[in-house]
N, C-alpha and C positions, 0 to 999 in steps of 0.2 A: 460122319461127324463123331468126334470124341468129346466126352465131358470130363474135364478136370475138376476134381473135388478136393478141397483142402479145408480142414477145420483149423481156424486160426485162434489160438488162445493168446490173447494180448495181456501183457503184464497189467495186473489190476491198477487202476488209477490213470492209465495211459490211453484209455479208449478214445478220448477226443483228439489227442495228438495223432493216434493211429488213423482215425477217420480223416483228419486233415491231410496226412501224408498219403493216404490211399487215394484221396481225391486228386492229388498231383500225379501219383504213379499210374493211375488207370489209363492215361493217355499213352503211356509207354507200351503197355501190353496191347492196347487197341491198334497200335501202329505196326504190330508184328505180322509177318507173313503167316497166313493160315488162321489168324484170329477171326472168330465169327461174332462172339458176344460174351459178356460176363455179367455176373450179378453177385452182390454181396448181401448177405442177410445177417442180422444180429440176433443172437439167441435170446429168447425171452426169459429163460430160467437162469442163465449165467451171463451177466451183463458184459463180461470181458471176452466172450466167445463169439466168433463170427464164422460164417460159412461162405467160402469163395467158390463160385461155380463159373468155369470158363469153358466155352464151346470152341473147339479147334477143328479145322478141316481134317487133320491127321495127327496121330500121336507124335510123329517126328516134328511137326510144326511146333509143338511145345517142348519136347524133351531135347531135341537137337537144335532146332531153329532159335527159339526164344532163349533157352537156358545157355546157349553159347553165343548170344548176341551182346553187343555193347549196351543195349537197352536193359538187359537183365542185370548188368552191373549197377545201373542207376536204380532199378527196381529194388535190388538187394540193399543198396545204401539207404534208400528211403524207408524200407519196411522191415527188414529182417531183425533189427534190434528190438522190435516190439514183442516178439514171440517168446513164450516160455510155457511149455517146451516148443522146440521148432516143429512146425506142422509136418504131418505125413501127407503126401499128395498121392492121390490115386486117380486112375483114368478108367472111364466106363464107356462102353459102346451099347447101342440099343440092341434089344432082342426082338427082331421083327415079329415073331409069333406071339409076343406078349404085349403088343401095343393095343391100347384101348380105343 
């Protein structure tokens, strides 16, 4: 399993609009091949910052499958105009010897 991590800095004052748009967009990502789950958390110190965590079966399910899908075009249209700056997305894998 791969964890996608993105810090989403939303244009100040557009947080509620972003949350409404994300509520619509989450069904798009959930329908993608290899999608496992996602979670969004809101920063307590910076009210316009969100953390997006998405679990994928493989890296390619996100980088090739989702990002090259028609669903991604819808996702992009719903969400990308809220970000400033555009988020950096990173992918993480577990380290078996470091599990608690």
